[in-house]
N, C-alpha and C positions, 0 to 999 in steps of 0.2 A: 553934331552932338559932342559936347565936351566930355572930359574925363569923369566929372562928377555925375553927369547924366548917364554915362555908360555904366559906371559902377552901380548907380541906383537901379538901372534896368537889369543888370546882370544878377544882382542879389535880391531883387524885388523889395527894395527898402520901403517903398510906399505901402506895400502889402503887409509889411511887418512893423509899420508905424515907427520907422527910424529914418536916419539921414546919414550922409557920409561923415560929417564931423563927429556925430555921436559914436559911430562904429569905429572911427580912428582912435578916439579917446578910449573906448572900451578895449580895443586891441592892445594899446600901450599899457593899459591898466593890468590886463591879464598877463601880459608878458612880464611885467615887473613883479607880479605876484608869484609866477611860477619859474622865473629864470634861475632861481637857486638850484634847480635840478642840474644845471650845467656844471656845478661844483659838486653837488651831493652824489649824483649818479657815479661819476668816476671815483669818488671817495669810497663808495661801497664796492663797486665792481673791481677796482684795482687791488682789493684785498684777495680776490680769487684769481684774477687774470695776471699771469706773469709771462713775459715774453723774453726768451733768452737773448742776451746782448743788449737789453734795454733796461734802464733803471726805472723804479716805480714812478718817478715824476714824469718820465717820458711816456710811459704807458698811460698814466693819468691823463695826459694831454690827448693821446690818441682816443681814449674813451670819451673825453669831453667833446672832441670833434664828431665822433660817431653819435653822441647824444644830440648835438645840435642838428646834424643832418637828418637823423631819423625823426626828430621832432618836427623839423621843417616839412619833410615829406608827408608825414601823417596829417599835419595840420593843413597843408595845401589840399589834400584829398577831402578833409573835413569841410574846407571852405568851398571848393568848387563842385563837389559831388553831393555832400550832405546839406550844405548851406546852413550850418549851425555855428554858433559863436563859441565853439569849444576849442581849447588848445590841447595838443597832445604832446607827450614826451615819454621817455622810459619811466615806468611807474615806480613810485616808492612802494615798498612791500614786495613787489614782483622782483625788483633788483636784489632785495634782501634774500628772497627765496632762491634766486639764481646763485648768489654768492655763498650764503651761509648754509643752505640746506643741500643743494644739488652738488656744487663743486667742493666746498670745504667739508660738508657733512657726509655726503655719499661718496666722495672721492672721484666723481665723474670729471674727466678732463674738461677744461673750460671750452675748448674747441668743440667738443661733443655736445656740451650744454647749448652752445650757440646753434649747432646743427638741429638740436631738438626744438629750439625756439623757432628756427626757420621752417621746419616741417609743420609744426602746429600752427604757424602763421598761415601757411598755404592751406592747411585744412580749414582754418577759420574762414578764409576767403571763399572756399567752396561751399561751406555750410551756410555762410551769410548770403551767398548768391541765391541759394534755393530757399532761404527763409527759415531754415531749421534752427539756427542759433537764436533768432528772435522768438521763435515759438517756445523754445525751452526756457528762455529768460522770462517770458510772460507767465510761465508756470511757477515761478518763484513765489512762495507765500509772501503776502504783503508785509507782514512784520519783519521778514528778512530784508526785503527791499528798503524798508524804512530805517533799519538799524545797521546795515552793513557799513555805512560810512563811519559811524561811531566805532565799530569794531576795528576797522582799519586804522582809525585814529589811535586807539589804545595800543595796537600792535606797534605802530610807529613810535609812540611814546616810550614803550618798553625798550625798543632798539636804541632810541636816542639816549635814554637814561644809562644804558649799558655803555654806549660809545663814549659818553662824557664821563664815565666812571663814577656817576652818582649812585648807581646801583651796581653791586659787584657780586660774584658767586660766593656762596656760603655752604659749607658741608652740611650744616644742621637744617637750615631753612631754604636751601637752594639759592636764594638771593637775599641780600641785605644792603643797608645803606653803606656806601663807601666812606673812606676817610677823606671827605671832600676838602676840608680846610687845611689838610696837610699835603694836598696835591695841586700844584699850580695849573695843571691841565683841567682838572675839575672846577677849580675856582674861576678861571677865565671862561670856561664853558657855561657855568651857572650864571655869572654876571652877564654874559652875552645873551642868555635866555631871558633874564630879567629885563635887560635893555630892549630886546626885540619885542617882548610882550607889551612893554610900555608904549612903543611906537605903534604896535598893532591896535592897542586899546584906544589910541588917539585917532585911529582911522587913517593912518598915513599909508599911502600907496607905496608898495615896494618895501614894506617894513622888514621883511625877512632878508632881502638882499642887503639893505642898509645894516641890519644887525650882523650879518655875516662879515661884511666888509669892515665895519667898525671894530668888531671883536678881533679880526685878523690884524688890523692896524695897531691895536693895543698890544697884542702879542709881539709884533715886530718892534714896536716902540720900546717895550720892556727889554727885549733882547739887545737892541742897539744901545740902550742905556746901561747895559751891563748887569741888569738885575738877574737875568737868566742867561745861561750859555746857549749857543746855537744847538738845536736839537731837543731842547727842553719843551718850549712852547711854540717853536717854529721849526720848519723843516731844516735838517742839518745842512743840506746842500740843495741848490736849485738847478734843475736841468735847463739845457738850452731849448729854444723854441722847437717844437716837434709837430710839424704839419703833415708829415708822411705817415699815413695810417695803413699802408699796405701790409705791415706785419699783422695787423688786426683784421682789417677788412678782408673778407673771403676766407677767414680761418675756419668758418663753419664747414667748408668743403673738406678740409683735412679731418675735421671731427667725424665726418661720415665714415671714415675708414679706420677709426681708432677704437671701435667697440664691436662686440659681437651683436648680430641682429636681434636676438631675444632681449638682451639688456637694453639695446637702443630703443626698441619698441616700448619697453617699460618706462624708460626715461621720457620719451615723447608723450606717453600717456599721462605721466605725472605732471609734466608741464602743461599739457592740454587741459587736464583737470583743474589745476590751479589757475591758469590763465583764463579759462572759460568763465569760472565763477567770479574771479577777482575783477576781470574787465567788466563783466556785467554789473557787478556790485558797484564799481566806481562810476560807471556811466549812469546808473540809476541814482547814485549818490549825488553826482554833480547836477543831474537834471532835477533832483529833489530840491537842492539849494537854489537852483535857477528858476524854479516854478514852471518847468517844462512838462511835468507829468500830468496825465489826464486824471479823471476821477477814480480810475481803477489802479492808479499808481504805476501806469505804463508810459513809456515815451513813444509818441506817435512817430511812425516811419523810422523805427529804431534800426532797421537794417542798414541804413545809409551811414550813420555814425559808427556802427559796428564794422562796416567795411573799411572805414577810414583807419580804425585802430588795427584791423587785420593787415592792411597794406603797410601801415607804419611798422608793425611788428616784424613782418617779413623783410622789409628793407633794413630795419634796425639790426636784425640777426646777420644780414649780409655785411653790414658795416662793422658790426662787432659790439652790439649792446643788447640788453635784455628787452623784455616785452614793452611795447609802446601802448599807452592807454590814455584815455581822457583824464584831464587833471581837474581835481575838485576846485582849484583856484580859478577856474573859468567862471565861477560864480561872481568873482570880483568884477570882471568885465560886464557880466549880465546886469549887475547892480548899477553899472554906469550907463546902461541903456543898450548894450550890444544885443542884437537879436538875429543877426544873419551871418553868413559865411565871410562877409567883408571883415568882421572882427577877427576871424580866424586867419584870414589872409595877411592882415597886419601882424599878427603874432608870428606867423611863419617868416615874414620878411625880417622881423627883428631878430629871430633866431639866427638867420643867415648872417645878418650884420654882426652878431656877437662873435663870429669866428675871429674877428680882429683882436679880441682880448684873450684868446685861448692861452697864450703863454703865461698870463697873469694867474690863472687858476691854480697852477702848481704851487704858488706861494701861499695859498690859503691853508692854514693849519686845519687838521681834521676836526678838532673840537669846534671850530667855527662853522664848518660845514654841517655838522650834525645838530646844530641849533634848529635847523629847519624842521627836522623830524618831530621835535617836541612842540614847536609852535603850530605846525600843521596838524599834529595829532590832537591838540586841544581844540583847534578850530573845528575839526570834524566831529567832535562830540555833540555839537548842537543838534544833530539829527535825531537824538534820543527824545526830543520833545514831541515828535510825531508818532511815538509809539503809545498805543492804548494799553497802559499798564494794568488797567482794571479787567481786561480780558485775559483769562488764563492762557489761551493758546498764543496770544500775542506776547504776553509777559515771558513765558517759557522760551518760545522761539527766538524772540529778540534778545532776551537775556543770555541765552547760550551763544547766539551769533556773536554778540559783543565780547563775552568773556573768554570763550574758547580760543579766539584768535591769538591773543597775547600768551595765554597759558600753554597752548600747544605750539606756539611760535609758527603759526600757519594761518593765513587768511582763508585758504580753502577748507581747513578743518572747522573753522568757525561757521562758515556758510553751511557746510554739510550738517553740522549739529543743529542749526536752526531749521533747515529744510526737513530733517528727519523728525524733529520734535513736533513740528506743526500738526501733521496728520495724527500723530499719536495722542496729542492732547485733545484735538477735535473729536476723535473717537471716544476718548475717555469721558468727555462731557456730553456725548450723544449727538454731536453736530457733524457726524461723519458725512452727511450729504452735502455739506458746505465745502468739502475738499474735492478738487477735480481729480479725475482718474489719472491724469498725467502727473499730478503731485504725489499720488500714492506710488506710482511707478518710479519716479525720480528718488523718492525717499527709500524705496526698497533697494534700488540699485546702489545708492550710496551706502546703505547699511551693509550690503554684501561686499562692497569694495573695502570697507573698514574692517570687516571680519577677516578678509583675505590679507589686507595690508598689515594689520596688527599681529597676525599669525606668521608674518614673514614670507607669505606665498608670493606677494608682489612688492615692489618698492614702496 
């Protein structure tokens, strides 16, 4: 039996109406679509993670390596255990929550934040093993399932606009349009966004990666031509290659001893809450775009891909990065015909191969990295077409899910708003019998959580 026959048998390609060549192409396509995370994740996390004795560029490379390795581990589990064509990596939105809310906002040490991610990853593995996680996710109201991808997209858009300085703080209106054309950083970022959207509109595979690289080259070209001084649109200095991640890997162990037990439990709970709903939402979202959901809006055998992201999250925390989740860009490979774990295995192999270019990522300006947030954010808005806006319960639940995420700067808050609203509107229109008992229970628990959280009783 040759390699092709072995792979076909291992992943049941015939049963999924696929073949090795199709799966290989799909894997390459998905990797090109999601590989921007190798640059974007360190760009976000390095704002919160600082290691004494190392410059930001060196920490950037450490996080990039942790990103690659955690993505490879989670995706291998997805390939061999779940046999799904989904790629995994540290998730956009979740890394923003880690950096901006927990570390920079709440003042929690980054080591302790990693410890919290590790603990909730282990809890997720246990809950997934007994089927509890899948059961709770199946209780999500369908309008929340259908709209969560768009909500995450709006949240990423808001972060991207801020990072590119297209939107800036304002005392009167909270935010306003920035002085874009007096700001070289914003000009290059905006041009990069326009260029990348043009590539994407033409259906070019890897358009986001090409946009990031091209924008970076333009910035460096203008710097070398003397138009801008070093440090204006390019990093002021470049670090040497940094493949030693020991200052980062294992830091979660130190984090376990840096906080009192009560506060740590609250931090873990907060991560658990956000990760639970965000991971579920992203998995449902990518399955939605890949047409893997059944007629009830559920993903069959969901426990297996959930276990893959739980293992990836735990490994990622040990290596030094935030929560690992399924990527919405996996739908690109599905559109190319990917149907099995062989697609995921190809993605994992390409992530490992990308370790060779890690020193280059430190040369990419931040504005080029954040192009990805805006482009991906817009792509995720297409999920709104599946919402029944004529149904009051759907309209209110989906509408709040989508809008509260960016306004509250929290994916979890948006999901909670939609989950709480659904049974309320159903009762209001007299359709209380169409709501499952578990949906009432989850809504009540979330309402209680927010009463306590907004009164300052818990984090």
